[in-house]
C-alpha positions in Angstrom: -12.2 60.7 63.9 -13.2 64.4 64.1 -16.7 63.5 65.3 -18.7 60.3 65.9 -20.5 58.6 63.0 -23.2 56.0 64.1 -24.8 53.1 62.3 -28.5 53.5 63.0 -30.0 51.0 60.5 -29.0 47.9 58.6 -30.7 45.7 56.0 -29.8 42.9 53.6 -31.3 40.5 51.2 -30.7 36.8 50.9 -27.6 36.0 48.8 -27.9 33.6 45.9 -28.9 33.1 42.4 -31.8 35.5 42.6 -33.2 35.2 39.0 -36.7 36.4 40.2 -35.4 39.9 41.3 -33.7 42.7 39.3 -30.7 44.6 40.7 -32.9 47.6 41.4 -35.4 45.5 43.3 -32.6 43.9 45.4 -31.1 47.3 46.2 -34.4 48.8 47.2 -35.3 45.8 49.4 -32.0 46.3 51.3 -32.3 50.1 51.4 -35.9 50.1 52.8 -35.0 47.4 55.3 -32.2 49.6 56.7 -34.5 52.6 56.9 -37.1 50.5 58.8 -34.4 49.3 61.1 -33.5 52.9 61.9 -37.0 53.7 63.0 -37.8 55.5 59.7 -35.0 58.0 59.5 -34.8 59.6 56.1 -31.3 59.7 54.5 -29.9 62.9 53.0 -27.6 61.2 50.5 -27.1 57.8 48.9 -23.9 56.0 47.9 -24.1 52.8 46.0 -21.3 50.2 45.9 -21.2 48.2 42.7 -18.6 46.6 40.5 -20.1 45.3 37.3 -23.5 46.9 36.5 -22.3 48.2 33.2 -21.6 44.6 32.0 -23.8 42.3 34.0 -26.8 44.6 34.4 -26.3 46.8 31.3 -27.1 49.6 33.7 -25.2 52.8 34.6 -26.8 55.7 36.4 -27.0 53.4 39.4 -27.1 56.0 42.1 -30.2 57.8 40.7 -31.8 54.5 39.8 -31.6 53.1 43.4 -32.6 56.4 44.8 -35.7 56.6 42.6 -36.7 52.9 43.1 -36.3 53.2 46.9 -38.6 56.3 47.2 -35.7 58.7 47.6 -35.8 60.5 44.4 -34.2 64.0 44.6 -31.4 63.2 47.1 -27.7 63.3 46.0 -26.7 59.8 44.8 -23.8 58.1 43.1 -22.1 54.8 42.4 -18.6 53.8 43.8 -16.5 51.2 42.0 -13.5 49.5 43.5 -13.7 46.0 42.1 -14.6 43.4 44.8 -13.9 46.2 47.3 -16.7 48.4 46.0 -18.9 47.9 49.1 -16.1 48.9 51.5 -15.1 51.9 49.3 -18.8 53.0 49.2 -18.9 52.9 53.0 -15.7 54.8 53.1 -17.3 57.4 50.9 -20.5 57.5 52.9 -18.6 58.1 56.1 -16.5 60.8 54.5 -19.8 62.5 53.4 -21.2 62.3 56.9 -18.1 63.9 58.3 -17.9 66.6 55.6 -20.7 68.8 56.7 -22.5 68.7 53.5 -24.9 66.0 54.7 -25.1 64.3 58.1 -27.1 61.1 57.4 -26.2 58.8 54.5 -27.5 55.5 53.2 -24.9 53.2 51.8 -26.2 50.4 49.6 -24.1 47.6 47.9 -25.7 45.6 45.1 -24.6 43.1 42.5 -26.1 40.8 39.9 -23.6 38.2 38.6 -25.8 35.2 37.7 -28.0 36.5 34.8 -25.4 35.4 32.1 -23.1 32.6 31.5 -20.2 32.0 33.9 -17.8 32.9 31.2 -19.2 36.5 31.0 -19.1 36.9 34.8 -15.5 35.6 34.8 -14.6 38.1 32.2 -16.3 40.9 34.1 -14.5 40.0 37.3 -11.1 39.7 35.5 -11.4 43.4 34.5 -10.3 44.2 38.0 -6.9 43.0 36.9 -4.4 45.0 34.8 -5.9 45.0 31.3 -2.6 45.4 29.4 -0.3 43.2 31.5 -2.6 40.5 32.9 -6.1 40.3 31.3 -4.6 40.6 27.7 -2.6 37.4 28.3 -5.7 35.4 29.4 -5.2 35.5 33.2 -8.3 35.0 35.3 -9.0 36.4 38.8 -9.1 32.8 40.1 -5.9 32.0 38.3 -4.0 34.8 39.9 -5.2 33.8 43.4 -4.3 30.2 42.6 -0.7 31.4 42.0 -0.6 33.1 45.3 -2.1 30.1 47.0 0.5 27.9 45.4 3.4 30.2 46.5 2.0 30.3 50.0 1.7 26.6 50.3 5.2 25.9 49.0 6.8 28.7 51.1 5.3 27.5 54.4 4.9 23.8 53.7 1.1 23.5 53.7 -1.0 20.9 51.9 -4.3 21.2 50.1 -5.9 19.4 53.1 -4.4 22.0 55.5 -5.8 24.9 53.4 -9.2 23.2 53.2 -10.0 23.8 56.8 -11.1 27.4 55.9 -14.0 26.4 53.7 -14.9 23.5 56.1 -15.5 26.0 58.9 -17.2 28.6 56.6 -19.8 26.1 55.5 -20.4 25.2 59.2 -21.1 28.8 60.1 -23.2 29.5 57.0 -25.5 26.6 57.9 -26.9 28.8 60.6 -27.3 31.9 58.4 -30.7 32.4 56.9 -29.2 34.9 54.4 -26.4 32.6 53.1 -26.1 31.2 49.6 -24.5 28.0 50.7 -26.1 27.2 54.1 -24.9 23.6 54.1 -22.3 21.9 56.2 -19.7 19.9 54.2 -16.7 17.6 54.8 -13.0 17.7 54.1 -13.4 14.7 51.8 -16.0 16.6 49.7 -13.9 19.8 49.6 -10.8 17.9 48.5 -12.6 15.9 45.8 -14.4 18.9 44.4 -13.5 19.9 40.8 -10.3 21.8 40.0 -11.0 25.5 39.1 -7.4 26.7 38.9 -4.8 24.4 40.6 -4.5 24.3 43.6 -7.9 25.9 44.0 -10.8 23.6 43.8 -14.5 24.5 43.6 -15.0 24.4 47.4 -11.9 26.7 48.0 -13.7 29.5 46.1 -16.6 31.8 46.8 -19.6 31.4 44.4 -21.0 33.8 41.9 -23.8 35.6 43.7 -26.7 38.2 43.6 -27.5 40.3 46.6 -27.8 43.7 48.2 -27.1 45.2 51.7 -27.5 48.6 53.2 -26.2 50.6 56.1 -27.8 53.9 57.3 -25.3 56.2 59.1 -25.4 59.6 60.8 -23.1 62.1 62.4 -26.1 64.1 63.8 -26.7 63.4 67.6 -30.4 64.5 67.3 -30.9 62.0 64.4 -29.2 59.3 66.5 -31.6 60.0 69.5 -34.6 60.1 67.1 -33.6 56.6 65.9 -33.0 55.2 69.3 -36.3 56.5 70.6 -38.1 55.1 67.6 -36.5 51.6 67.8 -36.2 51.3 71.6 -32.6 50.3 71.4 -30.1 50.9 74.2 -27.1 49.9 72.1 -25.6 51.9 69.3 -22.6 51.0 67.0 -20.1 53.7 66.2 -17.6 53.8 63.3 -14.5 54.3 65.3 -12.0 54.0 62.6 -11.9 53.6 58.8 -9.1 53.6 56.3 -8.6 52.7 52.6 -5.4 51.9 50.8 -4.2 50.7 47.4 -1.4 48.5 45.9 -0.4 47.9 42.3 -3.1 46.5 40.1 -0.7 43.9 38.4 0.9 41.3 40.7 4.2 41.5 38.8 4.9 44.9 40.5 4.3 43.7 44.0 7.2 43.7 46.5 5.9 40.6 48.3 3.1 38.4 46.8 2.4 37.0 50.3 1.7 40.3 51.9 -1.3 42.4 50.8 0.3 45.7 51.6 -2.9 47.6 51.1 -4.5 45.6 54.0 -1.4 46.2 56.2 -1.6 50.0 55.6 -5.4 50.3 55.9 -5.4 48.3 59.0 -2.6 50.3 60.7 -4.5 53.5 59.9 -7.9 52.3 60.9 -6.6 50.9 64.2 -4.8 54.2 65.0 -7.9 56.2 64.3 -9.9 54.0 66.6 -7.2 53.9 69.2 -7.0 50.1 69.4 -4.5 47.3 68.7 -5.2 44.1 66.9 -5.4 42.2 70.2 -8.4 44.4 71.2 -10.6 43.1 68.4 -13.4 40.8 69.5 -14.9 40.0 66.2 -13.8 40.2 62.5 -15.4 39.7 59.1 -12.6 39.2 56.6 -12.5 39.0 52.8 -12.3 35.3 51.9 -13.1 35.1 48.2 -10.7 32.2 48.2 -9.3 30.4 51.2 -5.8 32.0 50.6 -7.3 35.5 51.0 -8.8 34.6 54.2 -5.5 33.3 55.6 -3.5 36.3 54.3 -6.2 38.6 55.9 -5.5 37.1 59.4 -1.8 37.8 59.0 -2.0 41.2 57.4 -4.5 42.4 59.9 -2.1 41.6 62.7 -3.9 38.6 64.2 -1.4 35.8 63.1 2.3 35.8 62.4 3.3 35.6 58.8 2.9 31.9 57.6 1.2 30.8 60.8 -2.6 31.5 60.0 -3.2 28.1 58.5 -1.6 26.2 61.3 -3.5 28.3 63.9 -6.8 28.0 62.1 -6.5 24.3 61.7 -5.8 24.0 65.4 -9.1 25.8 66.3 -8.1 29.4 66.6 -10.6 32.1 65.6 -13.6 30.0 66.6 -16.2 30.6 69.3 -14.6 31.9 72.4 -11.4 33.0 70.8 -10.3 36.6 70.1 -11.1 37.6 67.5 -13.9 35.3 66.4 -13.9 35.3 62.6 -16.6 35.2 59.8 -19.5 33.7 61.7 -21.6 34.8 58.7 -19.9 32.0 56.6 -17.8 34.6 54.9 -17.7 35.2 51.1 -17.0 31.5 50.8 -20.4 30.3 52.0 -22.5 33.3 52.7 -21.8 34.3 49.1 -19.9 37.1 47.3 -22.1 39.6 45.4 -18.9 41.5 44.8 -20.0 45.2 45.0 -22.2 44.4 48.0 -19.8 42.2 50.0 -18.2 45.0 51.9 -21.6 46.4 53.0 -22.8 42.9 54.0 -19.7 42.7 56.2 -20.7 46.0 57.9 -24.2 44.8 58.4 -23.1 41.5 59.9 -20.6 43.0 62.2 -23.1 45.6 63.4 -25.7 42.9 64.2 -23.0 40.9 66.0 -22.2 43.9 68.2 -25.9 44.6 68.7 -26.6 40.9 69.6 -29.3 40.4 67.0 -27.4 38.6 64.2 -29.8 35.9 63.0 -27.2 33.2 62.5 -24.2 31.9 64.5 -23.6 34.6 67.2 -20.3 35.9 68.5 -19.5 36.0 72.2 -20.8 39.4 73.2 -18.2 41.5 71.3 -17.5 45.1 71.9 -15.1 45.9 69.0 -15.3 44.5 65.6 -13.3 44.8 62.3 -14.4 44.4 58.7 -11.9 43.8 55.9 -13.0 44.2 52.3 -10.5 43.9 49.3 -10.8 44.5 45.6 -8.7 42.6 43.1 -5.8 40.6 44.7 -5.5 43.3 47.4 -5.4 46.2 44.9 -7.9 48.0 47.1 -8.5 47.4 50.8 -10.9 49.1 53.2 -10.7 48.3 56.9 -13.4 49.5 59.3 -13.3 49.4 63.1 -16.7 49.4 64.9 -17.4 49.8 68.5 -20.5 49.1 70.5 -21.8 51.9 72.8 -24.4 51.7 75.4 
């Protein structure tokens, strides 16, 4: 990276079915929390990550709306959309702005409201991340496509539903410690396996829930602003954005070369690692995109942590837990922390930053120095991978 970009403030709301709060209220709550966390630094631009505001909130002009409602009227502001990867894409855009020379201090907010309407409307909104002519037209759903990938993975590598169920089992365990989580309850393999079928082989507990929520990250490339923030907060630890990359794949699954490799993740990870000057075995902590258990397992393989086809076996044996390297998804992941789609990538940045700073309010990692976040849109149509480093 040409010059350092630092995370100086983070904020997030609880994830859940937040009927009592509008999208603008959630976004402002997270934005103002990040500004307070920075010691009161004023952002010079705003980027909002969101997928479905046009449908689920009946609201466009989201950049200006969030700026105005957060007390930031007048600054440059706009929305970024990349399906479920909108939060990661917004952060990528925010880092680009901070490096551009146009502005040096940028607030990135992710926000989503998915629970105001019937599940059928949310399902249709999410399905629009697929190819409209070749998938959506024929009645495919987002869950259905992931179910086909899960079935292929299980048959190719010989895994059972019980093998796969160890992902949600652990995510619910971690989420039980997270005060921001939508599903902060431990569960059992029996309950996971007996939960209702959504799209075979995916059952209810194999899938992330519909969620509302907002998260925010304040970044700067200005050393004077960084010092101002550190002096105001009294922190002796700062988190640097050491590497970031975004990549794409085909929207329709029928054009993929390999359904069990998310090539956008492989490419983005390779480029982000190179920018940060690290290898996969240097990563201490990771927040990966587990909208379904299958995307979690594929992420471990495509990020270079597990060999192809080995992630389930290793996860089931206890890898990626406390004391391993990397430790993974102590937030509870999308599966149990929740998945407010356009905000998810920003939640991951917030959570990884707090793990590096040592002030995450839930299940804490073992003093990590390097973290990775992995946010995808569609079934790997977009991927943003970010490498964060702790500096003292």
